[in-house]
C-alpha positions in Angstrom: 0.0 0.0 0.1 2.7 2.6 0.9 4.6 1.7 -2.4 1.5 2.3 -4.3 0.8 5.6 -2.6 4.6 6.5 -3.0 4.2 5.7 -6.8 1.2 7.6 -7.2 2.3 10.8 -5.7 5.5 10.4 -7.8 3.5 10.2 -10.8 1.5 13.3 -9.8 4.5 15.2 -9.2 6.0 14.3 -12.7 3.0 15.0 -14.4 2.6 18.5 -12.5 6.3 19.2 -13.6 5.7 18.3 -17.0 2.7 20.7 -17.3 4.7 23.6 -15.9 7.5 23.0 -18.2 5.3 22.9 -21.1 3.5 26.1 -20.7 6.9 27.7 -19.7 8.2 26.5 -23.2 5.0 27.8 -25.1 5.6 31.4 -23.3 9.2 31.4 -24.4 8.4 30.4 -28.0 6.1 33.3 -27.8 8.3 36.1 -26.5 11.5 35.6 -28.6 14.4 38.1 -27.8 14.8 40.9 -30.1 18.2 41.3 -31.7 19.4 44.4 -33.7 21.7 44.7 -36.6 23.0 47.6 -38.3 24.4 47.9 -41.7 23.8 48.3 -45.5 21.5 46.7 -47.7 23.0 44.2 -50.2 19.9 43.0 -51.8 16.0 42.5 -51.4 14.5 39.4 -53.0 10.7 39.7 -53.1 10.1 36.8 -55.2 8.5 35.0 -51.9 5.0 36.1 -51.3 5.1 34.9 -47.7 8.3 37.0 -46.7 10.7 39.0 -48.7 14.5 38.3 -48.0 16.7 41.3 -47.1 20.4 40.7 -46.9 22.3 43.2 -44.6 26.0 43.5 -44.7 27.4 44.7 -41.3 30.7 46.6 -40.6 32.5 43.5 -40.5 31.5 42.7 -44.1 29.2 39.6 -43.0 26.0 39.4 -44.8 23.0 38.5 -42.9 19.7 37.0 -44.5 16.5 38.5 -42.7 12.8 37.5 -43.6 10.6 40.6 -43.8 6.8 39.5 -43.4 3.9 41.8 -44.0 3.7 42.2 -40.0 7.2 43.9 -39.9 7.3 47.8 -39.4 9.5 49.6 -42.1 10.1 53.3 -41.6 12.3 56.2 -42.9 12.2 58.8 -40.1 8.8 58.9 -39.0 7.3 57.9 -42.2 6.2 54.6 -43.2 7.9 53.0 -46.3 6.9 50.2 -48.5 9.3 47.2 -48.9 9.9 48.7 -52.7 11.6 51.7 -50.9 14.6 49.5 -49.8 17.2 49.6 -52.3 20.7 48.2 -52.3 23.2 50.4 -50.7 20.8 52.1 -48.1 21.8 52.2 -44.7 19.6 50.3 -42.1 19.0 49.4 -38.8 17.1 45.9 -38.4 15.4 44.7 -35.0 14.8 41.0 -35.6 13.9 37.8 -33.8 15.9 34.7 -34.4 13.9 31.5 -34.6 15.9 28.4 -33.4 13.9 26.2 -34.8 14.4 27.2 -38.6 17.7 29.0 -37.9 15.9 32.1 -39.6 15.7 35.7 -38.6 12.5 37.4 -38.9 12.3 41.2 -39.0 10.3 43.1 -36.4 11.2 46.6 -37.6 13.4 47.9 -40.4 14.6 51.6 -40.0 16.0 53.3 -43.2 18.5 56.0 -43.1 16.7 59.2 -42.7 19.1 60.8 -45.8 19.0 58.9 -48.8 22.1 58.3 -50.6 21.3 60.1 -53.7 20.7 63.3 -51.5 23.9 62.8 -50.0 25.6 62.4 -53.2 24.4 65.8 -54.3 25.7 67.8 -51.4 28.7 70.2 -51.9 32.0 68.7 -51.1 34.0 69.7 -48.0 36.5 72.2 -48.1 40.1 71.0 -49.3 41.5 72.0 -46.0 41.9 68.9 -43.8 41.8 68.7 -39.9 45.4 68.9 -38.4 46.1 66.8 -35.3 46.2 69.2 -31.9 49.1 71.6 -32.0 49.7 71.9 -35.4 48.4 74.5 -38.0 45.7 73.8 -40.9 47.6 73.8 -44.3 45.7 73.9 -47.6 47.1 71.7 -50.2 49.5 73.2 -52.7 48.0 74.8 -55.8 47.8 72.7 -58.9 50.3 73.7 -61.5 49.2 76.0 -64.5 50.6 76.5 -67.8 53.1 79.4 -67.4 52.9 82.5 -69.6 55.3 82.7 -72.5 58.1 85.2 -72.1 58.2 88.1 -74.4 60.4 88.3 -77.6 63.1 91.0 -78.0 60.7 92.8 -80.5 58.0 92.9 -77.6 55.4 90.7 -79.1 54.7 87.5 -77.1 56.4 84.3 -78.3 54.4 81.5 -79.5 53.7 79.1 -77.0 56.0 76.1 -77.0 54.7 72.6 -77.4 55.4 70.3 -74.6 58.8 68.1 -75.1 57.5 64.8 -77.2 58.7 61.5 -76.2 61.7 60.6 -78.0 61.0 57.7 -80.7 62.0 54.2 -80.1 65.8 53.8 -81.0 65.9 52.0 -84.4 66.2 48.3 -84.3 69.4 46.6 -86.0 69.2 43.1 -87.7 
């Protein structure tokens, strides 16, 4: 009798533990940790209707594939953007979940850089004066050489501009 009661108690404890661990596993599956990756868009493949595939190259040169489902939030600044608005070369910051069962990343949000690359290229270039280390003076780069004016001839008229010296012809070959 004691043995039977002991076995029943042990059975109930094991069943209770299994139920608790099952519900904990379900909760952890629902709340996956959010990861973040910053980098540059390499490509966007929208051929799969379930989820587009975004490849992001990070600062170390690694390309990470991330699936973008329709539930993912894509923004540029404060404005919402369609997936077609993501182009190659755009800086992005992606928050995603990693599914250990499929070993795939699924985007939660995609934030595009506030200034498009085309607008950045249209901005005027910086001054040619470069910053010098502390304690040293700033020195502009030397001017580019220009053609020198021709010296006047003894008659007072300017001389004809001289042609630059030409390359000497190859020496004749002897047989």
